[in-house]
N, CA, C, O and the ligand as a Tripos MOL2 file, in Angstrom:
@<TRIPOS>MOLECULE
protein
  285   283    72     0     0
PROTEIN
NO_CHARGES

@<TRIPOS>ATOM
      1 N          41.2330   30.8240   38.0280 N.3       1 MET1
      2 CA         41.6260   29.5990   38.5160 C.3       1 MET1
      3 C          43.3360   29.7080   38.6950 C.2       1 MET1
      4 O          43.9900   30.0590   37.7130 O.2       1 MET1
      5 N          43.9550   29.4270   39.8510 N.am      2 SER2
      6 CA         45.2750   29.2410   39.9830 C.3       2 SER2
      7 C          45.8080   28.1880   40.2880 C.2       2 SER2
      8 O          45.0930   27.4440   40.9570 O.2       2 SER2
      9 N          47.0650   27.7360   39.9920 N.am      3 ALA3
     10 CA         47.6190   26.4540   40.3050 C.3       3 ALA3
     11 C          48.8100   26.6150   41.3310 C.2       3 ALA3
     12 O          50.0100   26.5670   41.0630 O.2       3 ALA3
     13 N          48.2400   26.8100   42.5220 N.am      4 GLU4
     14 CA         49.5120   27.2370   43.5800 C.3       4 GLU4
     15 C          49.6130   25.7870   44.2270 C.2       4 GLU4
     16 O          50.4150   25.6760   45.1550 O.2       4 GLU4
     17 N          49.0910   24.9750   43.9490 N.am      5 THR5
     18 CA         49.4580   23.7370   44.9360 C.3       5 THR5
     19 C          50.8540   23.1980   44.5170 C.2       5 THR5
     20 O          50.9440   22.8380   43.3430 O.2       5 THR5
     21 N          51.9060   23.0940   45.2670 N.am      6 ASP6
     22 CA         52.9940   22.5560   44.6620 C.3       6 ASP6
     23 C          53.3010   21.0680   45.1100 C.2       6 ASP6
     24 O          54.2980   20.4540   44.7320 O.2       6 ASP6
     25 N          52.3050   20.5430   45.9830 N.am      7 ASP7
     26 CA         52.4700   19.2310   46.4330 C.3       7 ASP7
     27 C          51.2970   18.5150   45.7950 C.2       7 ASP7
     28 O          50.1030   18.7520   45.9780 O.2       7 ASP7
     29 N          51.9420   17.4340   44.8750 N.am      8 ASP8
     30 CA         51.1770   16.6050   44.0300 C.3       8 ASP8
     31 C          50.1990   16.0230   44.9480 C.2       8 ASP8
     32 O          50.5650   15.9960   46.1230 O.2       8 ASP8
     33 N          49.0600   15.5580   44.6910 N.am      9 PRO9
     34 CA         48.2470   14.8210   45.3950 C.3       9 PRO9
     35 C          48.8630   13.3270   45.4810 C.2       9 PRO9
     36 O          49.2000   12.7210   44.4630 O.2       9 PRO9
     37 N          48.9680   12.8500   46.6240 N.am     10 ARG10
     38 CA         49.5630   11.6480   46.7380 C.3      10 ARG10
     39 C          48.6750   10.6020   47.2440 C.2      10 ARG10
     40 O          47.9220   10.9700   48.1450 O.2      10 ARG10
     41 N          48.5860    9.2980   46.8440 N.am     11 VAL11
     42 CA         47.6280    8.5150   47.1490 C.3      11 VAL11
     43 C          48.1880    7.1730   48.0350 C.2      11 VAL11
     44 O          49.1420    6.5370   47.5870 O.2      11 VAL11
     45 N          47.6810    6.8620   49.0420 N.am     12 PRO12
     46 CA         47.9920    5.8360   49.8540 C.3      12 PRO12
     47 C          47.6200    4.4070   49.1310 C.2      12 PRO12
     48 O          46.4520    4.0700   48.9390 O.2      12 PRO12
     49 N          48.6340    3.6890   48.7910 N.am     13 ILE13
     50 CA         48.7620    2.3190   48.3030 C.3      13 ILE13
     51 C          48.8760    1.4100   49.4550 C.2      13 ILE13
     52 O          49.8020    1.5920   50.2450 O.2      13 ILE13
     53 N          47.9690    0.3750   49.6540 N.am     14 VAL14
     54 CA         48.1070   -0.5930   50.8110 C.3      14 VAL14
     55 C          48.4110   -2.0210   50.2430 C.2      14 VAL14
     56 O          47.7620   -2.3310   49.2440 O.2      14 VAL14
     57 N          49.2380   -2.8680   50.6990 N.am     15 CYS15
     58 CA         49.3130   -4.0880   50.2060 C.3      15 CYS15
     59 C          49.2050   -5.0100   51.3120 C.2      15 CYS15
     60 O          50.2240   -5.1830   51.9810 O.2      15 CYS15
     61 N          48.2110   -5.5990   51.6080 N.am     16 PRO16
     62 CA         47.8720   -6.6020   52.8840 C.3      16 PRO16
     63 C          48.8560   -7.9420   53.0080 C.2      16 PRO16
     64 O          49.1260   -8.5130   54.0650 O.2      16 PRO16
     65 N          49.2310   -8.2360   51.9500 N.am     17 GLU17
     66 CA         50.2000   -9.2640   52.0290 C.3      17 GLU17
     67 C          51.3920   -9.1300   52.1600 C.2      17 GLU17
     68 O          52.0310  -10.0110   52.7350 O.2      17 GLU17
     69 N          52.0740   -7.8800   51.6150 N.am     18 CYS18
     70 CA         53.3150   -7.3460   52.0490 C.3      18 CYS18
     71 C          53.3440   -6.6650   53.1840 C.2      18 CYS18
     72 O          54.4530   -6.5270   53.7010 O.2      18 CYS18
     73 N          52.2220   -6.1010   53.8260 N.am     19 GLU19
     74 CA         51.9800   -5.2240   54.8260 C.3      19 GLU19
     75 C          52.8140   -4.0060   54.5570 C.2      19 GLU19
     76 O          53.7130   -3.7070   55.3430 O.2      19 GLU19
     77 N          52.5650   -3.2880   53.4900 N.am     20 THR20
     78 CA         53.2410   -2.2850   53.0910 C.3      20 THR20
     79 C          52.1960   -1.0990   52.8240 C.2      20 THR20
     80 O          51.0910   -1.3880   52.3650 O.2      20 THR20
     81 N          52.4720    0.0070   53.0590 N.am     21 THR21
     82 CA         51.7550    1.3920   52.5960 C.3      21 THR21
     83 C          52.6090    2.2800   51.8400 C.2      21 THR21
     84 O          53.6580    2.6170   52.3870 O.2      21 THR21
     85 N          52.3850    2.6680   50.8230 N.am     22 SER22
     86 CA         53.3670    3.6440   50.2800 C.3      22 SER22
     87 C          52.5180    4.8320   49.5590 C.2      22 SER22
     88 O          51.4140    4.6300   49.0530 O.2      22 SER22
     89 N          53.0430    5.8480   49.5720 N.am     23 ARG23
     90 CA         52.1910    7.0700   48.9000 C.3      23 ARG23
     91 C          52.6520    7.2310   47.5420 C.2      23 ARG23
     92 O          53.8510    7.4440   47.3590 O.2      23 ARG23
     93 N          51.8950    7.1590   46.6120 N.am     24 ILE24
     94 CA         52.2510    7.2760   45.0240 C.3      24 ILE24
     95 C          51.6580    8.5650   44.7620 C.2      24 ILE24
     96 O          50.6460    9.0220   45.2930 O.2      24 ILE24
     97 N          52.4280    9.1300   43.8470 N.am     25 PRO25
     98 CA         51.8270   10.4050   43.1030 C.3      25 PRO25
     99 C          50.7550    9.8960   42.3100 C.2      25 PRO25
    100 O          50.8470    8.8660   41.6420 O.2      25 PRO25
    101 N          49.6240   10.6940   42.3910 N.am     26 LEU26
    102 CA         48.4050   10.2690   41.6030 C.3      26 LEU26
    103 C          48.6050    9.6860   40.1320 C.2      26 LEU26
    104 O          47.9020    8.7790   39.6860 O.2      26 LEU26
    105 N          49.5890   10.2750   39.4550 N.am     27 ASP27
    106 CA         49.7530   10.1760   38.0080 C.3      27 ASP27
    107 C          50.3030    8.6440   37.9970 C.2      27 ASP27
    108 O          50.1160    7.9770   36.9800 O.2      27 ASP27
    109 N          50.9140    8.1290   39.0100 N.am     28 ASP28
    110 CA         51.7080    7.0200   38.9430 C.3      28 ASP28
    111 C          51.1270    5.7510   39.4410 C.2      28 ASP28
    112 O          51.6840    4.6700   39.2520 O.2      28 ASP28
    113 N          49.9120    5.8940   40.1310 N.am     29 VAL29
    114 CA         49.1780    4.9450   40.8630 C.3      29 VAL29
    115 C          48.8330    3.7270   40.1500 C.2      29 VAL29
    116 O          49.0900    2.6310   40.6480 O.2      29 VAL29
    117 N          48.2450    3.8480   38.9730 N.am     30 ALA30
    118 CA         47.8340    2.6810   38.3130 C.3      30 ALA30
    119 C          48.8230    1.9650   37.8120 C.2      30 ALA30
    120 O          48.7040    0.7400   37.8310 O.2      30 ALA30
    121 N          49.9770    2.5520   37.2740 N.am     31 ASP31
    122 CA         51.3660    1.7080   36.9410 C.3      31 ASP31
    123 C          52.0750    1.0710   38.2460 C.2      31 ASP31
    124 O          52.6280   -0.0290   38.2560 O.2      31 ASP31
    125 N          51.9720    1.8850   39.2600 N.am     32 SER32
    126 CA         52.7060    1.3080   40.5440 C.3      32 SER32
    127 C          51.8680    0.0870   40.9410 C.2      32 SER32
    128 O          52.4990   -0.9670   41.0250 O.2      32 SER32
    129 N          50.5830    0.0490   41.1940 N.am     33 ILE33
    130 CA         49.7840   -0.8840   41.5700 C.3      33 ILE33
    131 C          49.9350   -2.2160   40.4120 C.2      33 ILE33
    132 O          50.0520   -3.3720   40.8170 O.2      33 ILE33
    133 N          49.9190   -1.9550   39.2920 N.am     34 ASP34
    134 CA         50.1090   -2.8550   38.2510 C.3      34 ASP34
    135 C          51.6390   -3.7100   38.4210 C.2      34 ASP34
    136 O          51.9110   -4.9100   38.4740 O.2      34 ASP34
    137 N          52.3830   -2.5810   38.4720 N.am     35 ARG35
    138 CA         53.7270   -3.3560   38.6530 C.3      35 ARG35
    139 C          54.0660   -4.1600   39.8120 C.2      35 ARG35
    140 O          54.7850   -5.1560   39.7250 O.2      35 ARG35
    141 N          53.5090   -3.7020   40.9990 N.am     36 HIS36
    142 CA         53.6760   -4.3430   42.1570 C.3      36 HIS36
    143 C          53.0230   -5.6310   42.1870 C.2      36 HIS36
    144 O          53.6090   -6.5810   42.7070 O.2      36 HIS36
    145 N          51.8100   -5.7740   41.6570 N.am     37 ASN37
    146 CA         50.8880   -7.1930   41.6390 C.3      37 ASN37
    147 C          51.7200   -7.8480   40.7540 C.2      37 ASN37
    148 O          52.0860   -8.9810   41.0660 O.2      37 ASN37
    149 N          52.1700   -7.2650   39.4990 N.am     38 ALA38
    150 CA         52.7430   -8.2180   38.5920 C.3      38 ALA38
    151 C          54.1150   -8.8510   38.9310 C.2      38 ALA38
    152 O          54.5650   -9.9080   38.4880 O.2      38 ALA38
    153 N          54.6890   -7.9910   39.8050 N.am     39 GLN39
    154 CA         56.2540   -8.5670   40.1270 C.3      39 GLN39
    155 C          56.1210   -9.4500   41.3190 C.2      39 GLN39
    156 O          56.7070  -10.5320   41.3420 O.2      39 GLN39
    157 N          55.3430   -9.0260   42.3620 N.am     40 LEU40
    158 CA         55.1290   -9.6940   43.7180 C.3      40 LEU40
    159 C          54.0200  -10.6380   43.8730 C.2      40 LEU40
    160 O          54.1230  -11.4500   44.7920 O.2      40 LEU40
    161 N          53.0420  -10.6690   43.1780 N.am     41 HIS41
    162 CA         51.6970  -11.3250   43.3240 C.3      41 HIS41
    163 C          51.3100  -12.0070   42.0260 C.2      41 HIS41
    164 O          50.1160  -12.2870   41.9210 O.2      41 HIS41
    165 N          52.0550  -12.3000   41.0940 N.am     42 ASP42
    166 CA         51.8090  -13.0150   39.9620 C.3      42 ASP42
    167 C          50.5040  -12.3860   39.2340 C.2      42 ASP42
    168 O          49.7710  -13.1310   38.5840 O.2      42 ASP42
    169 N          50.2280  -11.0070   39.3530 N.am     43 GLY43
    170 CA         49.3710  -10.3140   38.6210 C.3      43 GLY43
    171 C          47.8570  -10.2030   39.4650 C.2      43 GLY43
    172 O          46.8140   -9.6820   39.0680 O.2      43 GLY43
    173 N          48.1660  -10.9450   40.8760 N.am     44 ASP44
    174 CA         46.6970  -10.8510   41.4520 C.3      44 ASP44
    175 C          46.4680   -9.4320   41.7920 C.2      44 ASP44
    176 O          47.4040   -8.6350   41.7400 O.2      44 ASP44
    177 N          45.2880   -9.0740   42.1320 N.am     45 ASP45
    178 CA         44.8510   -7.9130   42.5200 C.3      45 ASP45
    179 C          45.0250   -7.6830   44.0340 C.2      45 ASP45
    180 O          44.0330   -7.5300   44.7460 O.2      45 ASP45
    181 N          46.2170   -7.6580   44.5080 N.am     46 VAL46
    182 CA         46.4460   -7.4920   45.9380 C.3      46 VAL46
    183 C          46.6700   -6.0650   46.3930 C.2      46 VAL46
    184 O          45.8390   -5.4050   47.0180 O.2      46 VAL46
    185 N          47.7300   -5.6980   46.0640 N.am     47 ALA47
    186 CA         47.7900   -4.1260   46.2370 C.3      47 ALA47
    187 C          46.8810   -3.2710   45.7110 C.2      47 ALA47
    188 O          46.5400   -3.4820   44.5470 O.2      47 ALA47
    189 N          46.2870   -2.1240   46.4430 N.am     48 ARG48
    190 CA         45.1900   -1.2760   46.0790 C.3      48 ARG48
    191 C          45.1720    0.1130   46.7500 C.2      48 ARG48
    192 O          45.9140    0.2660   47.7200 O.2      48 ARG48
    193 N          44.4940    1.0180   46.3850 N.am     49 VAL49
    194 CA         44.4050    2.2080   47.0410 C.3      49 VAL49
    195 C          43.5690    1.9410   48.4140 C.2      49 VAL49
    196 O          42.5150    1.3060   48.4600 O.2      49 VAL49
    197 N          44.1860    2.5020   49.4520 N.am     50 ASP50
    198 CA         43.6310    2.5050   50.6520 C.3      50 ASP50
    199 C          42.2150    2.9310   50.5800 C.2      50 ASP50
    200 O          41.8230    4.0410   50.2200 O.2      50 ASP50
    201 N          41.2910    1.6530   51.0670 N.am     51 PRO51
    202 CA         39.7880    2.0120   51.0420 C.3      51 PRO51
    203 C          39.3790    3.2410   51.8510 C.2      51 PRO51
    204 O          38.3430    3.8570   51.6030 O.2      51 PRO51
    205 N          40.2600    3.5910   52.8670 N.am     52 ASP52
    206 CA         39.7370    4.6990   53.4320 C.3      52 ASP52
    207 C          39.8870    6.0920   52.8040 C.2      52 ASP52
    208 O          39.3630    7.1150   53.2450 O.2      52 ASP52
    209 N          40.6300    6.0050   51.7690 N.am     53 VAL53
    210 CA         40.7960    7.2340   51.0020 C.3      53 VAL53
    211 C          39.8780    7.2130   49.6850 C.2      53 VAL53
    212 O          39.6080    8.1630   48.9510 O.2      53 VAL53
    213 N          39.5090    6.0020   49.5940 N.am     54 ALA54
    214 CA         39.0210    5.6650   48.0540 C.3      54 ALA54
    215 C          37.9170    6.8150   47.6890 C.2      54 ALA54
    216 O          37.7700    7.3460   46.5880 O.2      54 ALA54
    217 N          37.2480    7.0430   48.7700 N.am     55 ASP55
    218 CA         36.0340    7.9450   48.3690 C.3      55 ASP55
    219 C          36.4850    9.2990   48.1310 C.2      55 ASP55
    220 O          36.0030    9.9900   47.2330 O.2      55 ASP55
    221 N          37.5670    9.7690   49.0560 N.am     56 GLN56
    222 CA         38.1840   11.1630   48.6880 C.3      56 GLN56
    223 C          38.9690   11.0720   47.3950 C.2      56 GLN56
    224 O          39.0540   12.0630   46.6690 O.2      56 GLN56
    225 N          39.5050   10.0050   47.1030 N.am     57 LEU57
    226 CA         40.1690    9.6930   45.8790 C.3      57 LEU57
    227 C          39.3680   10.0830   44.7310 C.2      57 LEU57
    228 O          39.7770   10.7700   43.7950 O.2      57 LEU57
    229 N          38.3250    9.6510   44.8490 N.am     58 ALA58
    230 CA         37.2300    9.7260   43.7590 C.3      58 ALA58
    231 C          37.1980   11.3160   43.4430 C.2      58 ALA58
    232 O          37.3860   11.8350   42.3430 O.2      58 ALA58
    233 N          36.9340   11.9170   44.5820 N.am     59 ASP59
    234 CA         36.7110   13.3220   44.4390 C.3      59 ASP59
    235 C          38.1440   14.0700   43.9950 C.2      59 ASP59
    236 O          38.0430   15.0680   43.2810 O.2      59 ASP59
    237 N          39.1550   13.7220   44.3020 N.am     60 ILE60
    238 CA         40.4990   14.3360   43.9730 C.3      60 ILE60
    239 C          40.4930   14.0350   42.6090 C.2      60 ILE60
    240 O          40.5770   15.0120   41.8650 O.2      60 ILE60
    241 N          40.3980   12.6710   41.9700 N.am     61 ILE61
    242 CA         40.4560   12.4670   40.5800 C.3      61 ILE61
    243 C          39.3840   13.4500   40.0410 C.2      61 ILE61
    244 O          39.7740   14.2330   39.1750 O.2      61 ILE61
    245 N          38.4280   13.5010   40.3280 N.am     62 ALA62
    246 CA         37.2540   14.2310   39.5900 C.3      62 ALA62
    247 C          37.8470   15.7770   39.5480 C.2      62 ALA62
    248 O          37.8330   16.4430   38.5120 O.2      62 ALA62
    249 N          38.3030   16.2010   40.6480 N.am     63 VAL63
    250 CA         38.9330   17.7130   40.3330 C.3      63 VAL63
    251 C          40.0110   17.7720   39.4810 C.2      63 VAL63
    252 O          39.9580   18.6430   38.6130 O.2      63 VAL63
    253 N          41.1520   16.9270   39.5250 N.am     64 GLU64
    254 CA         42.1320   16.6830   38.6540 C.3      64 GLU64
    255 C          41.7920   16.4700   37.1090 C.2      64 GLU64
    256 O          42.5750   16.8290   36.2290 O.2      64 GLU64
    257 N          40.7110   15.9310   36.8780 N.am     65 LEU65
    258 CA         40.2880   15.8650   35.6100 C.3      65 LEU65
    259 C          39.4040   17.0850   35.1510 C.2      65 LEU65
    260 O          39.1200   17.3450   33.9820 O.2      65 LEU65
    261 N          39.0470   17.7350   36.1810 N.am     66 GLY66
    262 CA         38.2480   18.8760   35.8310 C.3      66 GLY66
    263 C          36.7370   18.6320   35.6810 C.2      66 GLY66
    264 O          35.9440   19.3890   35.1210 O.2      66 GLY66
    265 N          36.4500   17.3900   36.3030 N.am     67 LEU67
    266 CA         35.0130   17.1790   36.0790 C.3      67 LEU67
    267 C          34.1920   17.7720   37.0630 C.2      67 LEU67
    268 O          32.9800   17.8380   36.8570 O.2      67 LEU67
    269 N          34.7480   18.2640   38.2290 N.am     68 LEU68
    270 CA         34.2580   19.0940   39.1360 C.3      68 LEU68
    271 C          34.3740   20.3320   39.1800 C.2      68 LEU68
    272 O          35.3580   20.7500   39.7910 O.2      68 LEU68
    273 N          33.5920   21.1690   38.6670 N.am     69 GLU69
    274 CA         33.8080   22.6960   38.6030 C.3      69 GLU69
    275 C          33.7400   23.2150   40.0460 C.2      69 GLU69
    276 O          33.0660   22.6370   40.8980 O.2      69 GLU69
    277 N          34.5170   24.4150   40.3210 N.am     70 GLU70
    278 CA         34.3060   25.0750   41.5110 C.3      70 GLU70
    279 C          32.7040   25.7680   41.5840 C.2      70 GLU70
    280 O          32.3330   26.3260   40.5520 O.2      70 GLU70
    281 N          32.0430   25.7570   42.4000 N.am     71 ARG71
    282 CA         30.8820   26.4440   42.3770 C.3      71 ARG71
    283 C          30.8890   27.8820   42.9900 C.2      71 ARG71
    284 O          29.8580   28.5550   42.9970 O.2      71 ARG71
    285 ZN         52.5900   -6.9530   47.8610 Zn       72 ZN72
@<TRIPOS>BOND
     1     1     2 1
     2     2     3 1
     3     3     4 2
     4     3     5 am
     5     5     6 1
     6     6     7 1
     7     7     8 2
     8     7     9 am
     9     9    10 1
    10    10    11 1
    11    11    12 2
    12    11    13 am
    13    13    14 1
    14    14    15 1
    15    15    16 2
    16    15    17 am
    17    17    18 1
    18    18    19 1
    19    19    20 2
    20    19    21 am
    21    21    22 1
    22    22    23 1
    23    23    24 2
    24    23    25 am
    25    25    26 1
    26    26    27 1
    27    27    28 2
    28    27    29 am
    29    29    30 1
    30    30    31 1
    31    31    32 2
    32    31    33 am
    33    33    34 1
    34    34    35 1
    35    35    36 2
    36    35    37 am
    37    37    38 1
    38    38    39 1
    39    39    40 2
    40    39    41 am
    41    41    42 1
    42    42    43 1
    43    43    44 2
    44    43    45 am
    45    45    46 1
    46    46    47 1
    47    47    48 2
    48    47    49 am
    49    49    50 1
    50    50    51 1
    51    51    52 2
    52    51    53 am
    53    53    54 1
    54    54    55 1
    55    55    56 2
    56    55    57 am
    57    57    58 1
    58    58    59 1
    59    59    60 2
    60    59    61 am
    61    61    62 1
    62    62    63 1
    63    63    64 2
    64    63    65 am
    65    65    66 1
    66    66    67 1
    67    67    68 2
    68    67    69 am
    69    69    70 1
    70    70    71 1
    71    71    72 2
    72    71    73 am
    73    73    74 1
    74    74    75 1
    75    75    76 2
    76    75    77 am
    77    77    78 1
    78    78    79 1
    79    79    80 2
    80    79    81 am
    81    81    82 1
    82    82    83 1
    83    83    84 2
    84    83    85 am
    85    85    86 1
    86    86    87 1
    87    87    88 2
    88    87    89 am
    89    89    90 1
    90    90    91 1
    91    91    92 2
    92    91    93 am
    93    93    94 1
    94    94    95 1
    95    95    96 2
    96    95    97 am
    97    97    98 1
    98    98    99 1
    99    99   100 2
   100    99   101 am
   101   101   102 1
   102   102   103 1
   103   103   104 2
   104   103   105 am
   105   105   106 1
   106   106   107 1
   107   107   108 2
   108   107   109 am
   109   109   110 1
   110   110   111 1
   111   111   112 2
   112   111   113 am
   113   113   114 1
   114   114   115 1
   115   115   116 2
   116   115   117 am
   117   117   118 1
   118   118   119 1
   119   119   120 2
   120   119   121 am
   121   121   122 1
   122   122   123 1
   123   123   124 2
   124   123   125 am
   125   125   126 1
   126   126   127 1
   127   127   128 2
   128   127   129 am
   129   129   130 1
   130   130   131 1
   131   131   132 2
   132   131   133 am
   133   133   134 1
   134   134   135 1
   135   135   136 2
   136   135   137 am
   137   137   138 1
   138   138   139 1
   139   139   140 2
   140   139   141 am
   141   141   142 1
   142   142   143 1
   143   143   144 2
   144   143   145 am
   145   145   146 1
   146   146   147 1
   147   147   148 2
   148   147   149 am
   149   149   150 1
   150   150   151 1
   151   151   152 2
   152   151   153 am
   153   153   154 1
   154   154   155 1
   155   155   156 2
   156   155   157 am
   157   157   158 1
   158   158   159 1
   159   159   160 2
   160   159   161 am
   161   161   162 1
   162   162   163 1
   163   163   164 2
   164   163   165 am
   165   165   166 1
   166   166   167 1
   167   167   168 2
   168   167   169 am
   169   169   170 1
   170   170   171 1
   171   171   172 2
   172   171   173 am
   173   173   174 1
   174   174   175 1
   175   175   176 2
   176   175   177 am
   177   177   178 1
   178   178   179 1
   179   179   180 2
   180   179   181 am
   181   181   182 1
   182   182   183 1
   183   183   184 2
   184   183   185 am
   185   185   186 1
   186   186   187 1
   187   187   188 2
   188   187   189 am
   189   189   190 1
   190   190   191 1
   191   191   192 2
   192   191   193 am
   193   193   194 1
   194   194   195 1
   195   195   196 2
   196   195   197 am
   197   197   198 1
   198   198   199 1
   199   199   200 2
   200   199   201 am
   201   201   202 1
   202   202   203 1
   203   203   204 2
   204   203   205 am
   205   205   206 1
   206   206   207 1
   207   207   208 2
   208   207   209 am
   209   209   210 1
   210   210   211 1
   211   211   212 2
   212   211   213 am
   213   213   214 1
   214   214   215 1
   215   215   216 2
   216   215   217 am
   217   217   218 1
   218   218   219 1
   219   219   220 2
   220   219   221 am
   221   221   222 1
   222   222   223 1
   223   223   224 2
   224   223   225 am
   225   225   226 1
   226   226   227 1
   227   227   228 2
   228   227   229 am
   229   229   230 1
   230   230   231 1
   231   231   232 2
   232   231   233 am
   233   233   234 1
   234   234   235 1
   235   235   236 2
   236   235   237 am
   237   237   238 1
   238   238   239 1
   239   239   240 2
   240   239   241 am
   241   241   242 1
   242   242   243 1
   243   243   244 2
   244   243   245 am
   245   245   246 1
   246   246   247 1
   247   247   248 2
   248   247   249 am
   249   249   250 1
   250   250   251 1
   251   251   252 2
   252   251   253 am
   253   253   254 1
   254   254   255 1
   255   255   256 2
   256   255   257 am
   257   257   258 1
   258   258   259 1
   259   259   260 2
   260   259   261 am
   261   261   262 1
   262   262   263 1
   263   263   264 2
   264   263   265 am
   265   265   266 1
   266   266   267 1
   267   267   268 2
   268   267   269 am
   269   269   270 1
   270   270   271 1
   271   271   272 2
   272   271   273 am
   273   273   274 1
   274   274   275 1
   275   275   276 2
   276   275   277 am
   277   277   278 1
   278   278   279 1
   279   279   280 2
   280   279   281 am
   281   281   282 1
   282   282   283 1
   283   283   284 2
@<TRIPOS>SUBSTRUCTURE
     1 MET1         2 RESIDUE 1 A MET
     2 SER2         6 RESIDUE 1 A SER
     3 ALA3        10 RESIDUE 1 A ALA
     4 GLU4        14 RESIDUE 1 A GLU
     5 THR5        18 RESIDUE 1 A THR
     6 ASP6        22 RESIDUE 1 A ASP
     7 ASP7        26 RESIDUE 1 A ASP
     8 ASP8        30 RESIDUE 1 A ASP
     9 PRO9        34 RESIDUE 1 A PRO
    10 ARG10       38 RESIDUE 1 A ARG
    11 VAL11       42 RESIDUE 1 A VAL
    12 PRO12       46 RESIDUE 1 A PRO
    13 ILE13       50 RESIDUE 1 A ILE
    14 VAL14       54 RESIDUE 1 A VAL
    15 CYS15       58 RESIDUE 1 A CYS
    16 PRO16       62 RESIDUE 1 A PRO
    17 GLU17       66 RESIDUE 1 A GLU
    18 CYS18       70 RESIDUE 1 A CYS
    19 GLU19       74 RESIDUE 1 A GLU
    20 THR20       78 RESIDUE 1 A THR
    21 THR21       82 RESIDUE 1 A THR
    22 SER22       86 RESIDUE 1 A SER
    23 ARG23       90 RESIDUE 1 A ARG
    24 ILE24       94 RESIDUE 1 A ILE
    25 PRO25       98 RESIDUE 1 A PRO
    26 LEU26      102 RESIDUE 1 A LEU
    27 ASP27      106 RESIDUE 1 A ASP
    28 ASP28      110 RESIDUE 1 A ASP
    29 VAL29      114 RESIDUE 1 A VAL
    30 ALA30      118 RESIDUE 1 A ALA
    31 ASP31      122 RESIDUE 1 A ASP
    32 SER32      126 RESIDUE 1 A SER
    33 ILE33      130 RESIDUE 1 A ILE
    34 ASP34      134 RESIDUE 1 A ASP
    35 ARG35      138 RESIDUE 1 A ARG
    36 HIS36      142 RESIDUE 1 A HIS
    37 ASN37      146 RESIDUE 1 A ASN
    38 ALA38      150 RESIDUE 1 A ALA
    39 GLN39      154 RESIDUE 1 A GLN
    40 LEU40      158 RESIDUE 1 A LEU
    41 HIS41      162 RESIDUE 1 A HIS
    42 ASP42      166 RESIDUE 1 A ASP
    43 GLY43      170 RESIDUE 1 A GLY
    44 ASP44      174 RESIDUE 1 A ASP
    45 ASP45      178 RESIDUE 1 A ASP
    46 VAL46      182 RESIDUE 1 A VAL
    47 ALA47      186 RESIDUE 1 A ALA
    48 ARG48      190 RESIDUE 1 A ARG
    49 VAL49      194 RESIDUE 1 A VAL
    50 ASP50      198 RESIDUE 1 A ASP
    51 PRO51      202 RESIDUE 1 A PRO
    52 ASP52      206 RESIDUE 1 A ASP
    53 VAL53      210 RESIDUE 1 A VAL
    54 ALA54      214 RESIDUE 1 A ALA
    55 ASP55      218 RESIDUE 1 A ASP
    56 GLN56      222 RESIDUE 1 A GLN
    57 LEU57      226 RESIDUE 1 A LEU
    58 ALA58      230 RESIDUE 1 A ALA
    59 ASP59      234 RESIDUE 1 A ASP
    60 ILE60      238 RESIDUE 1 A ILE
    61 ILE61      242 RESIDUE 1 A ILE
    62 ALA62      246 RESIDUE 1 A ALA
    63 VAL63      250 RESIDUE 1 A VAL
    64 GLU64      254 RESIDUE 1 A GLU
    65 LEU65      258 RESIDUE 1 A LEU
    66 GLY66      262 RESIDUE 1 A GLY
    67 LEU67      266 RESIDUE 1 A LEU
    68 LEU68      270 RESIDUE 1 A LEU
    69 GLU69      274 RESIDUE 1 A GLU
    70 GLU70      278 RESIDUE 1 A GLU
    71 ARG71      282 RESIDUE 1 A ARG
    72 ZN72       285 GROUP 0 **** ****
């Protein structure tokens, strides 16, 4: 296996109340969502991963964690 990808996987985060979308490096996604919701929405679960990519994201995370072996 080789690690030739030099672009980190980035995850689109959407916040319907702020009407913003930002792409966050996978490593920072949980922190960024927590921080955004804590600072702007009193800790409510408003900002979240774009549902359109949530399915793909599950695969990406699985790959990142080495849960999916290449066959
Ligand atoms: Zn927001």
